[in-house]
C-alpha positions as CSV (number, residue, x, y, z in Angstrom):
1,A,-59.1,25.3,8.4
2,G,-57.7,21.7,8.1
3,T,-54.5,20.5,9.6
4,S,-52.3,18.0,7.7
5,A,-50.6,15.0,9.0
6,P,-46.9,15.6,10.0
7,R,-44.6,14.3,7.4
8,T,-41.7,12.2,8.1
9,V,-38.4,13.4,5.9
10,T,-35.8,10.7,5.4
11,V,-32.1,12.3,5.1
12,A,-30.1,9.3,3.5
13,K,-26.7,9.4,5.0
14,E,-23.6,9.2,2.8
15,A,-21.9,6.2,2.3
16,A,-18.3,6.1,3.7
17,W,-15.6,6.7,1.2
18,T,-13.6,3.3,0.2
19,P,-10.6,2.7,-2.4
20,A,-13.6,1.1,-4.6
21,E,-14.0,4.8,-5.7
22,L,-10.5,5.4,-7.0
23,P,-10.2,5.7,-10.9
24,A,-8.6,2.9,-12.6
25,L,-8.4,0.3,-9.4
26,A,-6.1,-2.1,-10.0
27,L,-5.2,-3.7,-6.6
28,W,-6.8,-3.5,-3.4
29,L,-5.8,-6.2,-0.5
30,D,-6.9,-5.6,3.0
31,G,-5.4,-7.3,6.0
32,A,-8.8,-6.9,8.1
33,D,-10.9,-8.9,5.3
34,L,-8.7,-11.3,3.8
35,D,-11.1,-13.3,1.7
36,G,-12.9,-10.0,0.6
37,D,-16.3,-10.8,1.7
38,G,-16.7,-7.9,3.8
39,A,-17.0,-9.7,7.2
40,A,-14.7,-9.9,10.2
41,E,-13.9,-13.6,10.8
42,G,-10.9,-13.7,13.1
43,L,-8.7,-16.3,12.3
44,A,-11.3,-18.2,10.3
45,E,-10.9,-15.4,7.7
46,G,-11.0,-17.0,4.2
47,G,-10.4,-20.4,5.9
48,Q,-6.9,-19.7,6.9
49,A,-5.9,-22.6,9.1
50,G,-4.4,-21.5,12.8
51,G,-4.1,-17.9,11.0
52,V,-1.6,-19.1,8.5
53,V,-2.2,-17.0,5.5
54,S,-2.2,-18.9,2.1
55,A,-4.3,-16.4,0.1
56,W,-5.3,-12.9,0.0
57,A,-8.3,-11.7,-2.0
58,D,-8.1,-8.7,-4.3
59,K,-11.0,-6.3,-3.6
60,S,-10.4,-4.2,-6.5
61,G,-12.2,-6.6,-9.1
62,S,-9.5,-7.0,-11.2
63,G,-8.4,-10.7,-10.2
64,R,-5.3,-10.0,-8.7
65,S,-5.4,-11.8,-5.8
66,V,-2.1,-13.2,-4.1
67,A,-1.4,-16.5,-2.6
68,Q,1.4,-18.8,-1.4
69,A,1.8,-22.4,-1.9
70,A,4.6,-23.2,0.4
71,L,3.9,-23.4,3.9
72,A,7.0,-22.0,5.3
73,N,6.8,-18.7,3.0
74,R,3.1,-17.9,4.5
75,P,2.4,-15.1,6.2
76,T,0.4,-15.0,9.3
77,L,-2.8,-13.1,10.2
78,S,-2.0,-11.1,13.5
79,L,-5.4,-10.3,15.3
80,D,-4.5,-7.4,17.3
81,G,-2.4,-6.3,14.0
82,V,-2.2,-2.3,13.5
83,G,-4.4,-0.1,15.5
84,G,-6.3,-2.8,16.9
85,V,-7.2,-4.2,13.4
86,P,-6.1,-7.6,11.8
87,A,-3.2,-7.3,9.7
88,V,-0.9,-9.7,7.8
89,F,2.7,-10.5,9.4
90,F,5.4,-11.2,7.2
91,D,8.7,-13.0,9.4
92,G,11.2,-12.1,6.8
93,N,10.9,-15.3,5.0
94,D,7.3,-14.8,3.7
95,M,5.8,-13.5,0.3
96,L,2.7,-13.3,-1.5
97,T,2.7,-13.3,-5.4
98,G,0.0,-12.4,-7.8
99,A,-1.0,-11.7,-11.3
100,P,-1.4,-10.4,-13.6
101,G,1.2,-7.4,-13.6
102,I,0.3,-4.2,-12.3
103,F,1.8,-2.4,-15.5
104,A,-0.3,-4.7,-17.9
105,T,-2.4,-1.6,-18.6
106,S,-0.9,1.5,-17.7
107,D,2.2,3.2,-16.7
108,L,0.5,5.8,-14.5
109,I,0.4,4.5,-10.9
110,T,-0.7,5.4,-7.4
111,V,0.1,3.4,-4.3
112,A,-0.7,3.3,-0.9
113,I,0.6,0.7,1.7
114,V,0.0,0.7,5.7
115,A,2.9,-1.2,7.2
116,T,4.9,-1.5,10.4
117,F,8.6,-2.6,10.4
118,E,10.3,-5.1,13.1
119,D,13.9,-3.5,12.0
120,T,14.4,0.0,11.2
121,T,17.7,-0.5,9.9
122,S,18.0,-3.2,7.2
123,R,16.7,-2.8,3.8
124,Q,13.0,-4.2,3.4
125,A,10.7,-4.6,0.6
126,L,6.9,-4.1,1.1
127,F,5.6,-4.3,-2.5
128,N,7.6,-5.4,-5.6
129,F,5.8,-4.8,-9.1
130,A,7.9,-7.6,-10.3
131,P,8.5,-11.3,-9.3
132,E,10.4,-12.0,-6.1
133,G,14.2,-10.4,-6.8
134,G,12.8,-9.0,-10.3
135,C,15.2,-6.2,-11.0
136,C,16.0,-3.1,-13.1
137,N,13.1,-2.5,-15.0
138,Y,10.5,-2.6,-12.1
139,F,10.3,-0.8,-8.8
140,W,9.6,-1.5,-5.2
141,I,8.4,0.5,-2.1
142,E,10.9,-0.1,0.6
143,Q,12.5,1.2,3.8
144,N,15.8,1.9,3.9
145,T,17.4,1.7,0.4
146,W,20.5,-0.4,0.2
147,G,20.6,-0.5,4.3
148,T,22.6,2.8,4.4
149,A,23.2,4.8,7.6
150,G,20.4,7.4,8.1
151,S,17.9,4.8,7.6
152,L,15.5,6.5,5.4
153,Y,12.1,5.1,3.6
154,G,12.2,5.1,0.0
155,F,11.8,3.1,-3.1
156,Y,13.8,1.4,-5.9
157,A,12.7,2.1,-9.7
158,S,14.3,1.5,-13.1
159,N,17.7,0.5,-11.4
160,T,17.6,3.6,-9.5
161,S,17.5,3.9,-5.4
162,M,15.6,6.7,-4.1
163,D,16.0,7.9,-0.5
164,S,13.2,10.2,1.1
165,S,13.8,12.7,3.8
166,A,11.4,10.5,6.1
167,P,13.6,8.5,8.5
168,T,12.4,5.2,9.3
169,S,10.5,4.3,12.5
170,A,8.9,0.7,13.8
171,G,5.5,2.4,12.3
172,P,2.9,2.1,11.9
173,K,3.6,4.1,8.6
174,L,1.4,5.3,5.8
175,F,3.0,5.5,2.5
176,T,1.7,6.8,-0.9
177,L,3.5,7.4,-4.2
178,I,2.4,8.6,-7.4
179,A,4.5,8.2,-10.3
180,D,4.5,8.8,-14.1
181,T,6.6,5.8,-15.0
182,R,6.5,6.1,-18.8
183,A,9.6,6.0,-20.4
184,G,12.4,9.3,-20.6
185,N,10.4,10.7,-17.6
186,P,12.9,12.0,-14.8
187,I,12.2,10.6,-11.3
188,I,12.5,13.4,-9.2
189,T,10.1,15.5,-11.4
190,N,7.5,12.9,-12.2
191,T,6.9,11.1,-8.5
192,A,4.9,12.6,-5.3
193,Y,6.0,10.7,-2.2
194,H,4.2,11.4,1.0
195,V,4.9,9.3,4.4
196,D,1.8,9.9,6.9
197,G,0.1,12.3,4.5
198,A,3.4,14.9,4.2
199,L,5.2,15.1,1.3
200,A,9.0,13.8,1.8
201,S,11.7,15.3,-0.7
202,L,13.7,12.6,-2.5
203,S,17.2,12.2,-3.8
204,I,18.9,9.9,-6.0
205,R,21.6,7.8,-4.6
206,S,25.0,8.7,-5.8
207,G,26.1,6.5,-9.1
208,Q,22.4,5.8,-9.9
209,G,20.1,6.9,-12.8
210,A,17.5,9.7,-13.2
211,Y,14.8,8.2,-15.4
212,L,11.8,5.7,-14.7
213,G,10.7,3.7,-17.8
214,F,9.2,0.3,-17.4
215,G,8.0,-2.4,-19.4
216,S,4.8,-4.3,-18.5
217,N,5.1,-7.2,-15.8
218,T,3.5,-10.4,-15.7
219,S,3.2,-10.7,-11.8
220,F,4.0,-8.8,-8.6
221,T,5.0,-9.7,-5.4
222,I,4.0,-8.5,-1.7
223,G,6.8,-8.9,1.1
224,A,9.6,-9.5,-1.1
225,G,12.0,-7.4,-3.6
226,Y,15.7,-8.0,-3.3
227,T,15.3,-8.4,0.6
228,M,12.1,-9.7,2.6
229,H,9.9,-7.6,5.0
230,H,9.9,-8.1,8.6
231,G,6.7,-6.6,9.7
232,Q,2.8,-5.9,9.1
233,I,1.2,-5.2,6.1
234,A,-2.1,-3.9,6.7
235,E,-3.5,-2.8,3.6
236,I,-2.2,-2.0,0.1
237,V,-4.2,0.0,-2.7
238,V,-2.8,0.6,-6.4
239,A,-4.5,2.4,-9.4
240,N,-3.4,2.9,-12.7
241,T,-3.7,6.2,-12.4
242,L,-2.1,9.7,-11.3
243,A,-4.1,10.4,-8.0
244,S,-5.4,14.1,-7.6
245,T,-4.4,15.8,-4.5
246,A,-8.1,15.5,-3.8
247,E,-7.7,11.6,-4.3
248,R,-4.7,11.0,-2.4
249,Q,-6.1,12.8,0.4
250,R,-9.1,10.9,0.5
251,L,-7.3,7.9,0.6
252,E,-5.0,8.8,3.1
253,G,-8.0,9.8,5.1
254,Y,-9.6,6.2,4.8
255,L,-6.4,4.5,5.4
256,A,-5.4,6.7,8.4
257,H,-8.8,6.2,10.1
258,K,-9.0,3.0,9.3
259,W,-5.6,1.8,11.0
260,G,-5.3,4.4,14.0
261,L,-2.8,6.9,12.1
262,A,-5.2,10.0,12.2
263,G,-3.2,11.6,14.8
264,S,0.0,11.3,12.3
265,L,-1.5,13.1,9.5
266,P,-0.4,16.6,9.0
267,A,-1.9,19.7,10.5
268,G,-4.5,21.0,7.9
269,H,-4.9,17.7,6.0
270,P,-8.9,17.7,5.1
271,W,-9.4,14.5,6.7
272,K,-7.3,14.3,9.9
273,A,-10.2,15.0,12.2
274,V,-12.9,12.6,10.5
275,A,-12.8,9.9,7.7
276,P,-14.0,10.7,4.2
């Protein structure tokens, strides 16, 4: 009997998961890729002179890149950043703004942010769904709502201040917020707030309202709300959808392994040991 030539079988390796696979992706800012070209270019990233960040490209394809015209209010690129990966440093006087607004198409929202804090007691806004200082019909992810004793992570929504059960620290920390913000929806029952992949309970600050409900906004702000952020922001991902549990966990796994936070994910998280 004749013999046949050996066959070579090629097994395709599945590509690593990225936020590009999230449905309704609305914003993707990656501190390790300021110009969004996929190449690591150090202080020359996106042509930033001396590491000063004048613009941060949106990798979502939605055209929501952020920028700052005033030199005094531009953040800087920190090469050793978060987990040894470059990230954007805000000194408490810096901010970046973008348009169009995030609520232009949907009142369903998923937000994930990786950040550090130089000050763990003052109120600091990381990401505001409104212009700088914008109030009351929008919300922002922040540390220590209203700067009270106890220093808890939280967010501000529709003129309502929300504290989580998670105490503040210098970080880095991974925040995931999933909210149905359509008018008339109670905050407590329509918001899931995770810190480092663990669900944090929420409480409405005394004297505050109980509902979300937002109008569309025309712009948004990175590093500022009523107050300014002092620390690094490594990555921000926003989608106009309520992420499923599997989608949220993939997003957390991607961010945690990229920014050195895998050890902070809770036991039993499906992506604690390996990136998605």
